C-alpha positions in Angstrom: 18.7 -26.5 -15.4 15.3 -26.3 -13.8 15.3 -23.6 -11.1 12.7 -23.2 -8.4 13.2 -21.6 -5.0 10.4 -20.4 -2.8 11.2 -20.6 1.0 8.2 -20.8 3.4 8.7 -17.3 4.8 8.0 -15.8 1.3 4.4 -17.1 1.4 3.9 -15.2 4.7 5.7 -12.2 3.4 3.6 -12.1 0.3 0.4 -12.1 2.3 1.7 -9.3 4.5 2.6 -7.3 1.4 -0.9 -7.7 0.0 -2.3 -6.2 3.2 0.4 -3.5 3.8 0.1 -2.1 0.2 -3.2 -0.6 1.3 -1.2 1.6 3.7 1.1 3.2 1.1 1.0 5.8 -1.6 4.0 4.6 -3.6 5.8 1.4 -4.4 9.6 1.9 -4.9 10.6 -1.2 -6.8 14.3 -2.1 -6.9 15.5 -4.2 -9.8 18.9 -5.4 -10.7 20.3 -3.2 -13.5 22.0 -6.2 -15.1 18.7 -8.0 -15.7 15.9 -5.5 -15.0 13.0 -7.5 -16.3 14.1 -10.9 -15.0 14.5 -9.3 -11.6 10.9 -7.9 -11.5 8.3 -9.8 -9.7 5.5 -10.3 -12.3 2.9 -9.9 -9.5 4.0 -6.4 -8.5 2.1 -4.6 -11.2 -1.2 -6.1 -10.2 -0.4 -5.4 -6.5 0.5 -1.8 -7.3 -2.6 -0.8 -9.2 -3.6 2.7 -8.2 -0.3 3.5 -6.5 2.6 5.7 -7.5 5.4 3.7 -9.1 9.2 4.3 -9.0 11.6 1.8 -10.5 15.2 2.0 -9.4 17.8 0.3 -11.6 20.1 -0.8 -8.7 23.7 -1.9 -9.2 23.7 0.2 -12.3 27.4 0.7 -11.8 27.9 -3.0 -12.6 25.8 -2.9 -15.8 26.6 -1.5 -19.2 25.9 2.3 -19.2 24.4 2.1 -22.7 22.1 -0.7 -21.5 21.2 1.4 -18.5 20.0 4.2 -20.7 18.0 1.9 -22.9 16.2 0.4 -19.9 15.4 3.8 -18.5 13.8 4.7 -21.8 11.9 1.4 -21.8 10.4 1.9 -18.4 9.6 5.6 -18.9 7.6 4.8 -22.0 5.6 2.4 -19.9 4.7 5.2 -17.6 7.1 4.5 -14.7 9.2 7.0 -12.9 12.7 5.5 -13.2 16.2 6.2 -11.8 19.5 4.3 -12.0 21.4 4.0 -8.8 24.1 2.4 -6.8 22.3 1.8 -3.5 25.7 1.9 -1.6 26.3 5.5 -2.7 24.5 8.3 -0.8 25.6 10.7 -3.6 23.6 8.6 -6.1 20.5 8.9 -3.9 20.5 12.7 -3.5 17.9 13.0 -6.3 15.6 10.3 -5.0 13.2 12.7 -3.2 12.6 14.6 -6.5 11.6 11.3 -8.2 9.4 10.3 -5.2 7.6 13.6 -5.5 7.2 13.2 -9.2 5.9 9.6 -8.9 3.3 10.8 -6.3 2.3 14.0 -8.0 -1.3 12.8 -8.5 -1.6 11.8 -4.9 -0.2 15.2 -3.7 -2.7 17.0 -6.0 -5.6 14.8 -4.7 -4.6 15.6 -1.1 -4.5 19.3 -1.9 -8.0 19.2 -3.4 -9.2 17.6 -0.2 -7.5 20.2 1.9 -4.9 17.8 3.2 -1.5 19.5 3.3 2.0 18.2 4.2 0.9 14.6 4.8 4.0 12.3 4.5 4.4 10.1 1.4 4.3 6.5 2.6 6.3 4.2 0.3 6.8 0.5 0.2 10.3 -0.7 -0.8 9.9 -3.9 -2.8 12.1 -6.3 -4.8 13.4 -9.8 -5.1 16.0 -11.3 -2.7 19.5 -9.8 -2.8 18.6 -6.9 -5.0 19.8 -4.3 -2.5 16.7 -3.1 -0.7 18.1 -2.9 2.8 21.4 -1.3 1.5 19.2 1.3 -0.3 17.2 2.1 2.9 20.4 2.3 5.0 22.1 4.6 2.6 19.0 6.8 2.3 18.3 7.0 6.0 22.0 7.4 6.9 22.1 4.6 9.5 21.7 0.8 9.8 17.9 0.7 9.9 17.6 -2.6 7.9 19.7 -5.8 8.0 21.9 -6.3 5.0 23.8 -9.3 3.6 25.3 -10.5 0.4 22.9 -13.4 0.1 19.2 -13.7 -0.5 16.7 -13.8 2.3 18.3 -11.6 5.0 15.2 -9.4 5.6 12.5 -11.7 7.0 9.8 -9.2 8.3 8.4 -5.8 7.5 9.5 -2.6 9.3 8.6 1.1 9.0 11.4 3.7 8.8 10.8 7.4 8.9 13.3 9.3 6.6 12.0 12.8 7.4 8.8 14.7 7.7 8.0 14.1 4.0 8.7 10.4 3.5 8.1 7.2 5.4 9.4 3.8 4.1 8.1 0.3 4.6 10.9 -2.3 4.1 9.7 -5.7 3.0 11.4 -9.1 2.6 12.6 -10.1 -0.9 9.9 -12.1 -2.6 10.2 -14.4 -5.6 7.3 -16.2 -7.1 6.3 -19.9 -6.6 7.1 -21.1 -10.1 9.3 -19.7 -12.9 7.2 -20.0 -16.0 10.2 -18.4 -17.8 13.2 -20.6 -16.9 15.4 -18.1 -18.7 14.5 -15.5 -16.1 15.3 -18.0 -13.3 18.7 -18.7 -14.9 19.5 -15.0 -15.0 18.5 -14.6 -11.4 20.8 -17.5 -10.5 23.7 -15.9 -12.3 23.1 -12.7 -10.2 22.9 -14.5 -6.8 19.2 -13.9 -6.2 18.5 -17.6 -5.7 20.2 -19.6 -2.9 23.4 -21.2 -4.3 22.9 -24.2 -2.0 20.0 -25.5 -4.2 21.9 -25.1 -7.5 24.4 -27.1 -9.4 27.1 -24.5 -9.4 29.3 -26.2 -12.0 26.4 -26.3 -14.5 25.5 -22.7 -13.7 29.0 -21.4 -14.0 29.6 -23.3 -17.3 26.4 -21.8 -18.7 27.4 -18.3 -17.7 30.9 -18.7 -19.1 29.5 -19.8 -22.5 27.1 -16.9 -22.6 29.7 -14.3 -21.8 31.6 -15.2 -24.9 28.7 -13.6 -26.9 27.4 -11.1 -24.3 30.8 -9.7 -23.4 33.4 -11.1 -25.8 36.9 -10.8 -24.4 35.8 -10.4 -20.8 37.1 -13.9 -19.9 40.4 -13.4 -21.6 41.0 -10.0 -20.0 40.2 -11.3 -16.5 41.7 -14.8 -16.6 44.0 -14.7 -19.5 42.3 -17.6 -21.2 41.4 -18.1 -24.9 37.7 -18.2 -25.7 38.0 -19.6 -29.3 34.6 -21.2 -29.5 35.1 -23.5 -26.5 32.1 -24.9 -24.6 31.1 -23.6 -21.2 32.6 -26.5 -19.2 35.9 -26.2 -21.1 36.0 -22.5 -20.3 35.4 -23.3 -16.7 38.3 -25.7 -16.6 40.5 -23.1 -18.2 39.5 -20.6 -15.5 40.3 -23.3 -12.8 43.8 -23.7 -14.2 44.3 -20.0 -14.5 43.4 -19.5 -10.9 45.1 -22.6 -9.6 41.8 -24.2 -8.4 43.4 -27.6 -8.0 42.9 -30.5 -5.6 45.7 -32.0 -3.6 46.3 -34.5 -6.3 46.7 -31.7 -8.9 43.3 -32.3 -10.4 41.0 -29.5 -11.5 38.6 -28.4 -8.7 35.7 -27.2 -10.8 33.4 -26.6 -7.8 35.9 -24.2 -6.3 36.4 -22.5 -9.7 32.6 -22.2 -10.1 32.2 -20.4 -6.8 35.2 -18.1 -7.6 33.9 -17.3 -11.1 30.3 -16.6 -10.0 31.5 -14.4 -7.2 33.7 -12.4 -9.5 31.0 -11.9 -12.0 28.4 -10.9 -9.4 30.8 -8.3 -7.9 31.6 -6.7 -11.3 35.2 -7.9 -11.5 34.6 -9.0 -15.1 33.5 -5.6 -16.1 30.1 -3.8 -16.6 27.9 -6.5 -18.1 24.1 -6.5 -18.8 22.5 -9.9 -19.3 19.4 -8.7 -21.2 18.2 -5.8 -23.3 14.8 -4.2 -23.8 14.6 -5.4 -27.4 13.8 -9.0 -26.5 10.9 -7.9 -24.3 9.6 -5.4 -26.8 9.4 -8.1 -29.4 7.7 -10.4 -27.0 5.2 -7.7 -26.1 4.4 -7.0 -29.7 3.7 -10.7 -30.3 1.4 -10.9 -27.3 -0.5 -7.7 -28.4 -1.1 -9.3 -31.8 -2.5 -12.5 -30.1 -4.8 -10.4 -27.9 -6.0 -8.4 -30.9 -6.9 -11.6 -32.8 -8.8 -13.0 -29.8 -10.7 -9.7 -29.0 -14.4 -10.0 -30.0 -15.8 -7.4 -32.4 -17.6 -4.6 -30.6 -15.6 -5.2 -27.4 -14.4 -2.6 -25.0 -11.1 -2.1 -26.9 -11.1 1.0 -29.0 -8.8 1.2 -31.9 -9.2 4.9 -32.1 -8.6 5.5 -28.4 -12.0 7.2 -28.1 -13.6 6.6 -24.7 -17.2 5.2 -24.9 -19.9 7.5 -23.5 -20.7 5.1 -20.7 -17.1 5.1 -19.6 -17.1 8.9 -19.6 -20.2 9.0 -17.4 -18.6 6.4 -15.1 -15.4 8.5 -14.8 -17.3 11.7 -14.1 -19.5 10.0 -11.4 -16.4 8.4 -9.9 -14.7 11.8 -9.7 -17.8 13.3 -7.9 -17.8 10.5 -5.4 -14.1 10.8 -4.7 -14.5 14.5 -4.0 -17.5 13.8 -1.7 -15.8 11.1 0.4 -12.3 12.3 0.3 -12.1 13.3 4.0 -13.7 10.0 5.1 -11.2 8.0 3.0 -8.3 10.0 4.5 -9.5 9.3 8.0 -9.8 5.6 7.2 -6.3 5.5 5.6 -4.9 7.1 8.7 -6.5 4.5 11.0 -5.2 1.7 8.8 -1.8 3.3 8.8 -1.6 3.5 12.6 -2.7 -0.1 12.9 -0.2 -1.2 10.3 2.6 0.6 12.0 1.9 -1.2 15.2 1.8 -4.6 13.5 4.9 -4.0 11.2 7.1 -2.2 13.8 8.3 1.4 13.6 11.6 3.2 13.6 12.1 6.9 13.9 15.1 8.4 12.1 
C-alpha cells in the first residue's frame, strides 16, 4: 500500500509555521503515544533549532504503559523535555507548566541576564493531523479555544491563545510531509487515523492491521471479537471479525468494507486494549547504522572530534558570540516584541 496525502492547505500552513516559529521561545510537539516516531514530522527538528523543546506523548492512555516509559527515556536521552498525557484530561495537564518552565530554562536565564523579567513564554503547538493539538489546547485553557474533531485537518489556520500571564500558545494546523520516504511510517499513521480514510483502501489497511496485531498484541482479537487467530492471514481475520460482528449484506454475504471501518474505529479508540505499534529499539538500531555510515564517510581531520574536545577556533567563536549576544540583547528583545505584535495581528488573538 503506497500512502501519500498532502492537501493544499498544508503547503500554506508550513510556510506560515516557518515564519511564526521566529515569534516563539518553545515548540510543544504532540506525538501519538502509540507510534511516537512515526507521528513526528521529520522537519520539526530543523525548524525548531535554537528553541526550547517539549514532546508530549499524547493518547498515552491508549498505549502500553511499559512502552510509554521506554519512549520517555528515549526522548530524554536525546535532550528533549518529555511528558506523557491524555489531552482530554485536565488532571493530566496540571504539571505541564513545570515542564514548560524546564524546557525554557535557558531562555528564562538569558532574559534575566538582559534585565528582562516576567516576559511570557510564547509556545507553538505543533503536530501531525488528528494527534490532539486542539483538544490539548482546550483542556489546558479550560474553554473551547480551538476547533476539534475526530478526523485529520480540522484546524486550518493559526491562532494565538493566552493561557495566563506566564504562557501564550500559538495553535497551528496539523502538517504532514509531501512524501513518505518511509512507507512503514505512513502505514502506522493510517492505522491511527492521521491520514484521510477517504484516500485509502480500508479493506487492505484493516487486513494489514489485523495481521500485525497477532504479533504485536497476541490475543487482542480473540478477546474483543471471540475469533481464533491461529496463524490466519489478515484478510481471513477481517472476515472472521465481520462474521463475529454480523457485518453482512442483505444477501447474507460478508461486508468487509463495513467490518474494516468498525475494526479500525475500535482500534483507534482503544477498545482492543492499550497497544503500541512501535518501540524505541528499532529506531536506536537504525540510528546506530546511520552513525556508522557517517563515520566512514567523514574525512580525516574534519570537524568531528572523537574525544569531544572543542577546537580552539570553535572556543573563540563561542566566546565572541556570547559577548555579542550580551551587547545586543536589548535590541534583539525589542525586535522580537515588534515581530510578535505583528505576528499576533496576522495570526489572530484570543485572550483567556
